[in-house]
All heavy atoms as an XYZ file, in Angstrom:
731
protein
N      39.774     42.020    -16.590
C      38.307     42.363    -16.755
C      37.668     41.193    -17.418
O      38.066     40.680    -18.551
C      38.270     43.616    -17.500
C      36.788     43.994    -17.934
S      36.661     45.632    -18.859
C      36.872     46.749    -17.636
N      36.595     40.746    -16.916
C      35.903     39.624    -17.516
C      34.842     40.151    -18.582
O      34.563     41.337    -18.559
C      35.129     38.800    -16.478
O      33.995     39.454    -15.985
N      34.463     39.218    -19.406
C      33.508     39.671    -20.472
C      32.237     40.286    -19.882
O      31.670     41.242    -20.497
C      33.133     38.550    -21.343
N      31.794     39.799    -18.747
C      30.495     40.381    -18.114
C      30.748     41.783    -17.580
O      29.844     42.476    -17.191
C      29.993     39.549    -17.076
O      30.801     39.388    -15.991
N      32.043     42.210    -17.399
C      32.405     43.466    -16.846
C      32.628     44.565    -17.936
O      32.850     45.758    -17.669
C      33.622     43.429    -15.908
C      33.335     42.622    -14.695
O      32.166     42.580    -14.222
O      34.281     42.067    -14.253
N      32.751     44.123    -19.211
C      33.054     45.090    -20.377
C      31.826     45.785    -20.680
O      30.769     45.232    -21.107
C      33.702     44.271    -21.457
C      34.153     45.129    -22.549
C      34.832     44.358    -23.737
O      35.072     43.173    -23.490
O      34.980     44.999    -24.763
N      31.861     47.127    -20.766
C      30.774     47.914    -21.176
C      30.597     47.826    -22.772
O      31.498     48.200    -23.509
N      29.428     47.295    -23.136
C      29.262     47.127    -24.584
C      27.887     47.669    -25.059
O      27.657     47.870    -26.261
C      29.399     45.627    -24.974
C      30.876     45.225    -24.905
C      28.481     44.738    -24.279
N      26.948     47.814    -24.104
C      25.609     48.126    -24.478
C      25.233     49.641    -24.262
O      25.523     50.153    -23.197
C      24.575     47.404    -23.595
C      24.740     45.886    -23.685
C      25.140     45.075    -22.585
C      24.528     45.196    -24.990
C      25.363     43.795    -22.694
C      24.660     43.882    -25.025
C      25.071     43.095    -23.894
N      24.741     50.268    -25.257
C      24.332     51.654    -25.118
C      23.186     51.708    -24.103
O      22.512     50.728    -23.877
C      23.872     52.266    -26.472
N      22.879     52.846    -23.561
C      21.880     53.097    -22.514
C      20.466     52.586    -23.065
O      19.662     51.880    -22.270
C      21.835     54.430    -21.989
C      20.955     54.516    -20.748
C      21.353     55.522    -23.082
C      21.034     55.851    -20.000
N      20.171     52.852    -24.345
C      18.944     52.391    -24.834
C      18.702     50.907    -24.898
O      17.685     50.326    -24.572
C      18.679     52.936    -26.226
O      19.645     52.602    -27.108
N      19.864     50.187    -25.184
C      19.823     48.818    -25.292
C      19.798     48.291    -23.892
O      19.025     47.247    -23.589
C      21.145     48.185    -26.020
C      21.241     46.738    -25.967
C      21.113     48.706    -27.469
N      20.535     48.694    -23.001
C      20.521     48.252    -21.572
C      19.151     48.443    -21.025
O      18.613     47.518    -20.286
C      21.566     48.970    -20.744
N      18.510     49.607    -21.236
C      17.184     49.860    -20.680
C      16.240     48.743    -21.193
O      15.391     48.303    -20.507
C      16.718     51.261    -21.128
N      16.298     48.493    -22.563
C      15.388     47.493    -23.125
C      15.687     46.174    -22.520
O      14.653     45.417    -22.179
C      15.649     47.513    -24.601
C      14.427     46.783    -25.329
C      14.530     46.938    -26.871
N      15.231     48.107    -27.381
C      16.336     48.027    -28.018
N      16.921     46.870    -28.374
N      16.958     49.096    -28.551
N      16.872     45.762    -22.387
C      17.260     44.467    -21.897
C      16.710     44.301    -20.409
O      16.323     43.225    -19.962
C      18.730     44.196    -21.809
C      19.351     44.080    -23.241
S      21.186     44.104    -23.230
C      21.499     42.550    -22.514
N      16.729     45.365    -19.657
C      16.281     45.392    -18.219
C      14.744     45.734    -18.176
O      14.377     45.748    -16.883
C      17.222     46.278    -17.360
N      14.093     45.883    -19.177
C      12.687     46.414    -19.207
C      12.489     47.641    -18.321
O      11.582     47.612    -17.456
C      11.796     45.158    -18.718
O      12.009     44.064    -19.483
N      13.315     48.672    -18.569
C      13.249     49.852    -17.782
C      13.279     51.095    -18.782
O      13.620     50.945    -19.885
C      14.395     50.000    -16.887
C      14.509     48.914    -15.804
S      15.883     49.221    -14.721
C      15.453     48.196    -13.347
N      12.908     52.184    -18.296
C      13.007     53.439    -18.979
C      14.468     54.041    -18.835
O      15.021     53.869    -17.792
C      12.061     54.436    -18.373
C      10.581     54.045    -18.473
C      10.138     53.928    -19.978
O      10.600     54.697    -20.813
O       9.375     53.079    -20.334
N      14.860     54.591    -19.928
C      16.238     55.232    -19.917
C      16.411     56.166    -18.747
O      17.538     56.195    -18.118
C      16.499     55.902    -21.244
C      16.665     54.853    -22.368
C      17.763     56.772    -21.182
C      16.657     55.502    -23.763
N      15.465     56.969    -18.455
C      15.448     57.978    -17.338
C      15.790     57.264    -16.109
O      16.525     57.849    -15.174
C      14.260     58.842    -17.180
C      13.879     59.587    -18.465
C      13.044     58.867    -19.462
O      13.133     57.573    -19.578
N      12.349     59.532    -20.246
N      15.296     56.069    -15.866
C      15.471     55.423    -14.548
C      16.945     54.950    -14.449
O      17.546     55.054    -13.386
C      14.615     54.165    -14.514
C      13.144     54.504    -14.327
O      12.775     55.612    -13.987
N      12.205     53.600    -14.654
N      17.584     54.547    -15.597
C      18.963     54.141    -15.516
C      19.839     55.231    -15.068
O      20.765     55.173    -14.352
C      19.466     53.597    -16.913
C      19.146     52.099    -17.066
C      17.707     51.778    -17.131
C      19.818     51.614    -18.372
N      19.524     56.463    -15.540
C      20.285     57.639    -15.204
C      20.094     57.934    -13.641
O      21.022     58.259    -13.043
C      19.785     58.908    -15.981
C      20.140     58.808    -17.495
C      19.794     60.022    -18.233
N      20.192     59.902    -19.640
C      19.269     59.930    -20.595
N      17.979     60.059    -20.349
N      19.650     59.784    -21.823
N      18.929     57.770    -13.205
C      18.669     57.957    -11.744
C      19.408     56.954    -10.983
O      20.126     57.291     -9.923
C      17.169     57.884    -11.397
C      16.877     57.779     -9.886
C      16.387     59.016    -12.085
N      19.477     55.734    -11.408
C      20.084     54.670    -10.552
C      21.667     54.880    -10.646
O      22.279     54.700     -9.581
C      19.833     53.383    -11.210
C      18.354     52.887    -11.271
C      17.871     52.143    -12.149
C      17.525     53.478    -10.298
C      16.532     51.846    -12.267
C      16.166     53.176    -10.364
C      15.673     52.381    -11.273
O      14.266     52.073    -11.322
N      22.135     55.451    -11.662
C      23.522     55.875    -11.769
C      23.840     57.025    -10.779
O      24.799     56.933    -10.056
C      23.961     56.248    -13.193
C      25.420     56.558    -13.259
C      25.861     57.026    -14.645
O      24.963     57.068    -15.530
O      27.004     57.331    -14.765
N      22.970     58.000    -10.801
C      23.214     59.187     -9.892
C      23.150     58.606     -8.442
O      23.829     59.182     -7.525
C      22.083     60.152    -10.055
C      22.433     61.178    -11.253
C      21.538     62.393    -11.206
N      20.146     62.136    -11.087
C      19.385     61.918    -12.165
N      19.840     61.942    -13.387
N      18.060     61.697    -12.085
N      22.267     57.665     -8.147
C      22.197     57.121     -6.803
C      23.319     56.118     -6.446
O      23.332     55.647     -5.382
C      20.823     56.571     -6.570
C      19.636     57.418     -6.720
C      19.584     58.464     -5.556
N      19.502     57.891     -4.198
C      18.313     57.730     -3.576
N      17.229     58.101     -4.160
N      18.268     57.194     -2.351
N      24.184     55.807     -7.410
C      25.248     54.885     -7.157
C      24.921     53.320     -7.183
O      25.629     52.515     -6.731
N      23.791     53.105     -7.818
C      23.301     51.701     -7.843
C      23.942     50.893     -9.084
O      24.019     49.749     -9.000
C      21.764     51.597     -7.974
C      21.039     52.162     -6.743
C      19.521     52.160     -7.066
C      21.347     51.260     -5.495
N      24.329     51.715    -10.044
C      25.008     51.126    -11.177
C      26.056     52.039    -11.625
O      25.909     53.382    -11.504
C      23.921     50.805    -12.229
C      23.407     52.028    -12.850
C      24.616     49.866    -13.363
N      27.180     51.618    -12.185
C      28.305     52.488    -12.538
C      28.796     52.034    -13.998
O      29.750     51.327    -14.127
C      29.424     52.405    -11.600
C      30.585     53.372    -11.959
O      30.321     54.441    -12.518
O      31.556     53.068    -11.444
N      27.998     52.465    -15.065
C      28.506     52.035    -16.392
C      29.774     52.695    -16.790
O      30.160     53.756    -16.271
C      27.300     52.564    -17.289
C      26.763     53.755    -16.583
C      26.896     53.418    -15.034
N      30.520     52.006    -17.729
C      31.703     52.549    -18.272
C      31.330     53.760    -19.161
O      30.227     53.972    -19.483
C      32.361     51.481    -19.134
N      32.267     54.495    -19.524
C      32.085     55.761    -20.353
C      33.041     55.700    -21.515
O      34.221     55.344    -21.344
C      32.248     57.001    -19.606
C      31.303     57.256    -18.470
C      30.006     57.825    -18.946
N      29.050     58.117    -17.835
C      28.207     59.080    -17.937
N      28.061     59.728    -18.953
N      27.441     59.214    -16.948
N      32.665     56.108    -22.641
C      33.568     56.283    -23.833
C      34.292     57.554    -23.576
O      33.936     58.413    -22.724
C      32.790     56.393    -25.077
O      31.997     57.588    -25.081
C      31.935     55.192    -25.385
N      35.367     57.908    -24.328
C      36.008     59.121    -24.128
C      35.108     60.363    -24.370
O      35.291     61.403    -23.761
C      37.121     59.115    -25.082
C      37.470     57.686    -25.400
C      36.122     56.980    -25.273
N      34.094     60.272    -25.059
C      33.103     61.229    -25.367
C      32.072     61.359    -24.355
O      31.127     62.116    -24.389
N      32.025     60.402    -23.322
C      31.033     60.439    -22.205
C      29.843     59.558    -22.364
O      29.016     59.559    -21.573
N      29.774     58.800    -23.528
C      28.654     57.901    -23.647
C      28.693     56.752    -22.748
O      29.735     56.113    -22.478
C      28.591     57.336    -25.179
O      28.534     58.443    -26.017
C      27.438     56.419    -25.410
N      27.580     56.465    -22.093
C      27.456     55.310    -21.146
C      27.502     53.986    -21.929
O      26.872     53.898    -22.947
C      26.130     55.409    -20.345
C      26.074     56.548    -19.411
C      24.607     56.534    -18.878
N      24.466     57.654    -17.865
C      24.066     58.854    -18.177
N      23.903     59.186    -19.465
N      23.967     59.782    -17.206
N      28.274     53.028    -21.369
C      28.335     51.693    -21.990
C      28.056     50.748    -20.783
O      28.936     50.619    -19.909
C      29.638     51.379    -22.642
C      29.955     52.161    -23.951
C      31.319     51.847    -24.391
C      28.853     51.888    -24.916
N      26.958     49.979    -20.908
C      26.569     49.041    -19.871
C      27.105     47.621    -20.106
O      27.119     47.207    -21.323
C      25.053     49.026    -19.734
C      24.555     50.324    -19.179
C      24.275     51.407    -19.867
C      24.286     50.374    -17.773
C      23.792     52.562    -19.335
C      23.655     51.559    -17.260
C      23.537     52.643    -18.043
O      23.084     53.741    -17.457
N      27.577     46.924    -19.176
C      28.135     45.568    -19.352
C      26.955     44.617    -19.009
O      25.924     45.028    -18.565
C      29.193     45.268    -18.368
O      28.724     45.401    -17.030
N      27.236     43.318    -19.293
C      26.251     42.350    -18.902
C      25.946     42.234    -17.314
O      24.869     42.149    -16.921
C      26.746     40.913    -19.336
C      26.769     40.741    -20.792
C      27.344     39.322    -21.235
O      27.466     38.389    -20.309
O      27.728     39.195    -22.295
N      26.979     42.552    -16.559
C      26.877     42.625    -15.129
C      26.016     43.915    -14.754
O      25.169     43.719    -13.817
N      26.181     45.063    -15.421
C      25.283     46.134    -15.192
C      23.871     45.815    -15.366
O      23.023     46.163    -14.738
C      25.762     47.351    -16.053
C      27.146     47.938    -15.733
O      27.566     47.853    -14.510
O      27.841     48.468    -16.637
N      23.645     45.142    -16.569
C      22.231     44.773    -16.879
C      21.630     43.874    -15.897
O      20.565     44.034    -15.470
C      22.120     44.159    -18.401
C      20.743     43.591    -18.632
C      22.537     45.227    -19.401
N      22.485     42.890    -15.468
C      21.994     41.879    -14.418
C      21.705     42.712    -13.128
O      20.654     42.455    -12.413
C      23.004     40.841    -14.104
N      22.449     43.733    -12.835
C      22.172     44.530    -11.602
C      20.904     45.403    -11.790
O      20.076     45.509    -10.924
C      23.363     45.462    -11.325
C      22.951     46.415    -10.132
C      24.267     47.110     -9.678
N      25.051     46.183     -8.827
C      25.887     46.529     -7.912
N      26.083     47.805     -7.763
N      26.534     45.724     -7.121
N      20.705     45.859    -13.011
C      19.407     46.588    -13.298
C      18.240     45.677    -13.182
O      17.224     46.157    -12.605
C      19.479     47.190    -14.674
C      20.470     48.299    -14.886
C      20.698     48.640    -16.386
C      20.054     49.588    -14.087
N      18.368     44.517    -13.601
C      17.259     43.481    -13.465
C      16.940     43.242    -11.904
O      15.840     43.169    -11.483
C      17.505     42.186    -14.241
C      16.521     41.091    -13.782
C      17.570     42.384    -15.732
N      17.981     43.133    -11.151
C      17.882     42.905     -9.731
C      17.276     44.155     -9.140
O      16.437     43.992     -8.278
C      19.319     42.661     -9.127
C      19.281     42.338     -7.657
C      18.507     41.194     -7.268
N      18.460     40.752     -5.834
C      17.388     40.433     -5.213
N      16.286     40.129     -5.883
N      17.506     40.239     -3.878
N      17.620     45.441     -9.518
C      17.024     46.584     -9.067
C      15.439     46.549     -9.329
O      14.636     46.818     -8.475
C      17.627     47.771     -9.639
C      19.016     48.008     -9.055
C      16.779     49.024     -9.409
C      19.922     48.995     -9.796
N      15.165     46.083    -10.529
C      13.725     46.029    -10.909
C      12.966     45.007    -10.029
O      11.859     45.289     -9.693
N      13.577     43.848     -9.693
C      12.910     42.861     -8.896
C      12.708     43.478     -7.504
O      11.746     43.267     -6.877
C      13.848     41.673     -8.651
C      14.028     40.840     -9.983
C      15.162     39.808     -9.929
O      15.939     39.782     -8.930
O      15.266     38.978    -10.871
N      13.731     44.191     -6.945
C      13.600     44.730     -5.571
C      12.545     45.897     -5.601
O      11.817     45.985     -4.540
C      14.984     45.275     -5.124
C      16.004     44.155     -4.838
C      17.392     44.741     -4.666
C      15.602     43.297     -3.704
N      12.527     46.655     -6.643
C      11.413     47.652     -6.699
C      10.048     47.018     -6.739
O       9.218     47.520     -6.039
C      11.609     48.466     -7.989
C      12.743     49.510     -8.004
C      12.893     50.005     -9.367
C      12.368     50.737     -7.083
N       9.960     45.875     -7.424
C       8.597     45.179     -7.474
C       8.229     44.640     -6.140
O       7.089     44.420     -5.924
C       8.737     44.083     -8.477
N       9.134     44.439     -5.256
C       8.965     43.924     -3.919
C       8.544     45.044     -2.994
O       8.395     44.758     -1.807
C      10.111     43.058     -3.494
C      10.384     41.800     -4.092
C      11.662     41.132     -3.650
O      12.153     41.377     -2.538
N      12.081     40.163     -4.531
N       8.734     46.248     -3.457
C       8.279     47.411     -2.632
C       9.455     48.204     -2.027
O       9.205     49.130     -1.267
N      10.682     47.880     -2.301
C      11.810     48.572     -1.641
C      12.031     49.938     -2.340
O      11.718     50.072     -3.521
C      13.110     47.773     -1.762
C      13.291     46.726     -0.660
C      12.391     45.577     -0.776
C      14.878     46.303     -0.663
N      12.406     50.916     -1.522
C      12.830     52.210     -2.169
C      14.306     52.112     -2.531
O      15.017     51.175     -2.360
C      12.521     53.383     -1.191
C      13.350     53.285      0.070
O      14.358     52.622      0.116
N      12.831     53.958      1.133
N      14.781     53.204     -3.154
C      16.188     53.126     -3.659
C      17.203     53.024     -2.553
O      18.261     52.393     -2.783
C      16.433     54.367     -4.505
C      15.674     54.421     -5.915
C      16.054     55.639     -6.726
C      15.793     53.146     -6.663
N      16.933     53.626     -1.409
C      17.832     53.495     -0.277
C      17.892     51.999      0.218
O      18.906     51.428      0.483
C      17.464     54.356      0.856
N      16.772     51.361      0.277
C      16.722     49.980      0.626
C      17.352     49.145     -0.346
O      18.038     48.131      0.008
N      17.188     49.431     -1.623
C      17.758     48.652     -2.668
C      19.367     48.724     -2.625
O      20.002     47.793     -2.706
C      17.292     49.065     -4.011
C      15.830     48.614     -4.225
C      18.198     48.489     -5.204
C      15.065     49.201     -5.367
N      19.751     49.950     -2.338
C      21.296     50.158     -2.261
C      21.845     49.267     -1.076
O      22.912     48.632     -1.272
C      21.573     51.581     -2.017
N      21.098     49.232     -0.017
C      21.559     48.450      1.133
C      21.518     46.961      0.812
O      22.422     46.204      1.133
C      20.732     48.777      2.407
C      21.161     48.052      3.659
C      22.528     48.549      4.038
N      22.821     47.925      5.349
C      24.099     47.389      5.603
N      25.026     47.586      4.769
N      24.251     46.801      6.763
N      20.369     46.480      0.141
C      20.333     45.068     -0.185
C      21.468     44.684     -1.049
O      22.064     43.626     -0.848
C      18.918     44.736     -0.791
C      18.977     43.348     -1.538
C      17.827     44.802      0.247
N      21.783     45.469     -2.111
C      22.760     45.154     -3.034
C      24.173     45.219     -2.346
O      25.033     44.323     -2.559
C      22.750     46.197     -4.186
C      21.606     45.803     -5.139
C      24.086     46.118     -5.016
C      21.346     46.889     -6.272
N      24.397     46.156     -1.382
C      25.647     46.129     -0.568
C      25.772     44.838      0.178
O      26.803     44.157      0.176
C      25.538     47.297      0.248
C      26.760     47.505      1.267
C      26.546     48.642      2.231
O      26.093     49.758      1.680
O      26.742     48.467      3.350
N      24.632     44.379      0.841
C      24.726     43.183      1.621
C      24.953     41.895      0.730
O      25.593     41.037      1.131
C      23.514     43.009      2.412
C      23.327     44.094      3.617
C      22.003     44.000      4.275
C      24.453     43.834      4.684
N      24.196     41.814     -0.385
C      24.412     40.790     -1.356
C      25.870     40.652     -1.824
O      26.401     39.630     -1.934
C      23.421     40.885     -2.477
C      22.051     40.607     -2.080
C      21.018     40.890     -3.249
O      21.439     41.438     -4.264
O      19.884     40.353     -3.204
N      26.441     41.851     -2.126
C      27.878     41.863     -2.561
C      28.796     41.350     -1.389
O      29.640     40.587     -1.687
C      28.246     43.239     -2.987
O      27.453     43.741     -3.968
C      29.710     43.371     -3.407
N      28.459     41.729     -0.254
C      29.379     41.316      0.912
C      29.143     39.772      1.131
O      30.179     39.062      1.425
C      28.943     42.005      2.191
C      29.676     41.608      3.460
C      31.170     41.935      3.408
O      31.705     42.642      2.529
O      31.893     41.448      4.222
N      27.893     39.319      1.142
C      27.688     37.803      1.286
C      28.488     37.076      0.142
O      29.171     36.084      0.447
C      26.166     37.496      1.120
C      25.943     36.040      0.930
C      25.478     37.962      2.400
N      28.455     37.505     -1.106
C      29.188     36.870     -2.149
C      30.685     36.917     -1.807
O      31.427     35.908     -2.087
C      28.860     37.497     -3.495
C      29.466     36.767     -4.677
C      29.097     35.266     -4.745
O      27.963     34.949     -4.391
O      30.002     34.439     -5.130
N      31.220     38.075     -1.396
C      32.620     38.087     -1.077
C      32.979     37.165      0.036
O      34.000     36.355     -0.086
C      32.979     39.584     -0.597
C      34.458     39.798     -0.414
C      34.828     41.072      0.273
N      34.255     41.121      1.663
C      34.903     40.422      2.752
N      35.943     39.677      2.541
N      34.374     40.547      3.961
N      32.177     36.980      1.052
C      32.447     36.162      2.081
C      32.313     34.704      1.688
O      33.090     33.848      2.064
C      31.425     36.321      3.255
C      31.641     37.719      4.037
C      30.389     37.919      4.958
C      32.968     37.703      4.776
N      31.305     34.391      0.782
C      31.281     33.060      0.276
C      32.547     32.639     -0.524
O      33.098     31.531     -0.401
C      30.117     32.872     -0.617
C      28.801     32.694      0.107
C      27.605     32.461     -0.800
N      26.376     32.378     -0.009
C      25.181     32.669     -0.338
N      24.977     33.209     -1.601
N      24.189     32.465      0.446
N      33.010     33.555     -1.332
C      34.217     33.341     -2.066
C      35.407     33.139     -1.241
O      36.272     32.176     -1.314
C      34.496     34.496     -3.074
O      33.386     34.674     -3.891
C      35.771     34.440     -3.829
N      35.500     33.936     -0.173
C      36.570     33.859      0.818
C      36.504     32.500      1.607
O      37.529     31.795      1.745
C      36.554     34.965      1.911
C      37.607     34.915      2.892
C      38.973     35.270      2.319
O      39.161     35.609      1.182
O      39.963     35.023      3.100
N      35.283     32.067      1.968
C      35.101     30.744      2.589
C      35.522     29.594      1.759
O      36.198     28.645      2.174
C      33.646     30.572      2.969
C      33.293     31.034      4.445
O      34.232     31.284      5.181
N      32.106     31.064      4.797
N      35.178     29.653      0.461
C      35.519     28.711     -0.524
C      37.072     28.608     -0.649
O      37.702     27.606     -0.679
C      34.848     28.921     -1.897
N      37.681     29.795     -0.712
C      39.114     29.817     -0.797
C      39.893     29.235      0.396
O      40.695     28.498      0.287
C      39.596     31.272     -1.042
C      41.073     31.387     -1.315
C      41.570     32.893     -1.297
N      41.610     33.474     -0.003
C      42.407     33.248      1.001
N      43.441     32.393      0.837
N      42.270     33.854      2.162
N      39.366     29.622      1.573
C      39.939     29.043      2.830
C      39.633     27.565      2.875
O      40.516     26.906      3.404
C      39.255     29.731      3.997
C      39.735     31.244      4.193
C      38.940     31.827      5.255
C      41.189     31.374      4.373
N      38.424     27.150      2.460
C      38.193     25.638      2.512
C      39.134     24.890      1.617
O      39.660     23.800      1.933
N      39.422     25.440      0.510
C      40.327     24.861     -0.487
C      41.836     24.865      0.151
O      42.547     23.937      0.007
C      40.340     25.532     -1.809
C      39.142     25.322     -2.537
S      38.915     26.064     -4.178
C      40.376     26.691     -4.579
N      42.125     25.938      0.887
C      43.491     26.010      1.401
C      43.587     24.965      2.531
O      44.657     24.320      2.639
C      43.752     27.378      2.038
C      43.843     28.493      0.949
O      44.090     28.150     -0.175
O      43.855     29.680      1.281
N      42.624     24.670      3.322
C      42.625     23.802      4.398
C      42.811     22.388      3.868
O      43.342     21.532      4.500
C      41.393     23.885      5.288
C      41.342     25.152      5.976
C      40.019     25.310      6.711
O      39.220     24.379      6.776
O      39.821     26.493      7.268
N      42.198     21.989      2.708
C      42.286     20.694      2.287
C      43.523     20.392      1.510
O      43.849     19.248      1.098
C      41.061     20.354      1.297
O      41.103     21.210      0.148
N      44.340     21.371      1.248
C      45.648     21.162      0.501
C      46.646     20.678      1.377
O      46.704     20.740      2.555
C      46.126     22.484     -0.075
O      45.151     23.015     -0.971
């Protein structure tokens, strides 16, 4: 687990960092857009990666996308990144 994947921010801190309302973070979690870690007691802990995703959600909302559209965009962005990583790995393998 990288440092950006470790849940360290309480929901109030993550909301402030992403310039969002706490209630929105709960909605985004219910919709599967973000998946914060949980303490054994159930407290949400957001990572740097989660906050970056929340900021991205805010950008897409500002562009007029609804939550279903945002989910699809994030899914496609994740796939593009996976493919770029795979391409880079294959390119390195070919040059070896």
